[in-house]
N, C-alpha and C positions, 0 to 999 in steps of 0.2 A: 752341305749348302752348297751349291755351285759359284764357282767365280763369275763375277758380272763386269766385264772390261769395255767400258763405254767406248773406248777408242776404238777397240774391234767392232762394236755393234754399230757404231756410226759410220764406220768405213764399210760394213757388210749392207747396210741401210743404203748407202751411195750408189753400192754397186748394184743391189736389187733394182733401183731408181732408173740406172742406166739399162739394166735388161729389160724392163718394162719399156722403156722409151724406145728401144730398138723394136718392140712388137708393134708399134704404132703406124698407123699407114703414112706414107710419105706424102706430105703436102705442105704448103706454106704455113698454115695454122699450126700444123703439129711441130714442124721444124723449130718454131719460135717458143711454142709451150715446151717443148722437150728440152731445149736449150735453156730454158730458165727452171726448169725442174732438176735439171741433172746439177746445174751451177748451186742452188739452193741447198740442194741434199747433200752435195758434198762440201759445203760451206760450213755446215752442223759440225763435221767431225775436225776440218780444219781448225775451226775457231775454238772446239775443245782441247785439241791438242796444243794450241797455243795457251789456253789456259792453264795446262798442265806445266808449260814452261815459264810462266807468268813471275813478273818480278816481284809480287807483293800479292797481299789480300784485295786491293782495289783493280789492280790489273786483272787477277784470276776472276773476280765478279763481273768486271767489264766483260771479258771474254766469254763467259758464261751466259751474259745477258744477249750479247751476238749470236751466240749457238742456239739460243731459245729465239730470237728474232729469226735467224734462218730457217728453224723449224715450223715456226707459224707461216713463215712464206711458204716453205715447202707445201704445206696444207692447202694453201691458196691454188698454187699450181696444180696439185692434185686434183682439185674440185675442177678447176677449168679444163683440165684434160679429159676428166669424166664427161664433162657438158660438151665438149666437142665430139667426142668418142663414146657413145652412149654403150657401145658393145664391150667397153674397157671399165665400166663404172664398177665392177666387183672387184677386180684385180686393182683399181685405184684405191677403194675402200679398204682392200687389204694392207696396202702399202701404208695408208693414213693411220690405220689402228696400229701397225707395227711402230709406227713413229711416234705416235701420242703414248701408247703404253711403255714402250720401252726405251724410249729416249727421252721425249719432253719431260714425264713426271719425274723422271731422275734429276733432270737437269733444274727443274723447278723446285723439287725437295731439297737441292742442295743450296739453290739462291735462298730459300726459306730458311734453312740452316744458317747461312752466312748471315742473313738479316737478323735472324735472333740472336747470333752471338755479338754482332756489331752492335745492336740497339736495345738489347734488353739486359743491361746491367741494372740491378738493384742494389741501392745501398741499403743494408738491413738496418742499420741505426737510426737513419732519418726517413726510412720508408719513401725516399725519393728514387725517381728512375734517371739514370745516367744515359745522355745520348752518346754518339760516338765522339763528339767534341769533348766529352766530359762536363758537360754542362749541366747541373742540375736541373729537373723538371720536377715541379711539385704534383 
């Protein structure tokens, strides 16, 4: 089994986004789109790194959610770059696939795991589910 390092993966993705943006024709539209794309792509990894240094579970979860939001924003900018530059549609689709398969799915699965850990405590004696606030719900 190979090691999967999301810090390295998100950094490499951001570098790929930078390389992609350097290929785009220079004009006012691409300048704006490229800036947004590089910013959101880089923010995914930055927020994931902050999550790794979180002060607690809530902070960790919050940072992962921000990384997920940045990933969703990045897909938005990739779609707009492809719209503005039809000749780069395939390249944008490759980056989007890399983002969704190698990064988003990992982040979402971790968030789901955290959610299940926090909210799926079942008291076997009373068959009631305990919420994160330890209040029993029938």
